[in-house]
MILO-849062 format. One record per residue (C-alpha): residue in three letters; z, y, x. Coordinates in steps of 0.02 Angstrom, whole numbers, padded with zeros to 5 digits, always signed. Example, Ala and Ser with C-alpha at 12.3 -4.5 7.8 and 13.67 -1.06 7.14 Angstrom:
// MILO-849062
ALA+00390-00225+00615 SER+00357-00053+00684 
END
This chain:
// MILO-849062
UNK-01324+00525+00244 UNK-01193+00650+00303 UNK-01058+00581+00419 UNK-00890+00543+00340 UNK-00747+00646+00404 UNK-00558+00642+00398 UNK-00557+00828+00427 UNK-00519+00920+00268 UNK-00670+01010+00201 UNK-00564+01161+00160 UNK-00506+01236-00002 UNK-00594+01187-00161 UNK-00608+01285-00321 UNK-00428+01239-00361 UNK-00359+01270-00187 UNK-00339+01086-00140 UNK-00411+01000+00013 UNK-00533+00857+00007 UNK-00580+00724+00134 UNK-00746+00635+00149 UNK-00727+00446+00137 UNK-00849+00303+00129 UNK-00855+00202-00032 UNK-00889+00015-00053 UNK-01074+00054-00076 UNK-01082+00139+00095 UNK-01100+00312+00018 UNK-00989+00460+00060 UNK-00878+00538-00072 UNK-00746+00675-00081 UNK-00566+00618-00097 UNK-00404+00710-00133 UNK-00316+00595-00008 UNK-00360+00561+00173 UNK-00425+00392+00229 UNK-00305+00254+00277 UNK-00427+00171+00399 UNK-00559+00234+00518 UNK-00721+00154+00568 UNK-00879+00168+00672 UNK-01041+00180+00574 UNK-01156+00106+00705 UNK-01038-00035+00757 UNK-00986-00068+00576 UNK-00805-00091+00633 UNK-00649-00027+00544 UNK-00470-00013+00605 UNK-00309+00084+00607 UNK-00317+00271+00633 UNK-00210+00256+00790 UNK-00315+00117+00868 UNK-00308+00124+01058 UNK-00490+00075+01075 UNK-00552+00205+00951 UNK-00446+00343+01028 UNK-00515+00302+01201 UNK-00693+00307+01132 UNK-00659+00477+01054 UNK-00599+00544+01222 UNK-00756+00477+01309 UNK-00863+00570+01182 UNK-01005+00519+01070 UNK-00894+00423+00950 UNK-00846+00561+00829 UNK-01019+00584+00749 UNK-01017+00399+00702 UNK-00837+00403+00635 UNK-00810+00356+00452 UNK-00652+00338+00348 UNK-00600+00218+00210 UNK-00468+00226+00075 UNK-00417+00044+00106 UNK-00466-00119+00188 UNK-00552-00189+00033 UNK-00670-00040+00031 UNK-00711-00059+00216 UNK-00751-00243+00191 UNK-00856-00209+00036 UNK-00955-00079+00135 UNK-00999-00215+00262 UNK-00878-00172+00403 UNK-00776-00296+00506 UNK-00598-00277+00572 UNK-00565-00210+00747 UNK-00513-00345+00870 UNK-00398-00224+00963 UNK-00289-00149+00826 UNK-00310-00284+00692 UNK-00316-00447+00792 UNK-00262-00563+00650 UNK-00385-00488+00526 UNK-00520-00500+00660 UNK-00479-00683+00695 UNK-00490-00720+00509 UNK-00657-00629+00498 UNK-00723-00717+00653 UNK-00677-00889+00582 UNK-00781-00849+00427 UNK-00928-00778+00528 UNK-00961-00898+00674 
END
């Protein structure tokens, strides 16, 4: 499976940009709008695009190839990802209470 990317794939036939997002089935698809949430494929974690923890991991290297993007939280959850404890502490606490 090709990695998902928030980077636009460039012009399409009609001159519009597309972004690669992950769907609820875990498969990548092209979208006319960028993702609202980012995630890490191997860790199966999703969070805000400006998450301090994710940005630090990107700087350290090795994180970007595992980066995925979601249109919304419901899609990330349906794809089997959990909320980030750093940037989404309340959603993480709710998830943790349901998954002891």
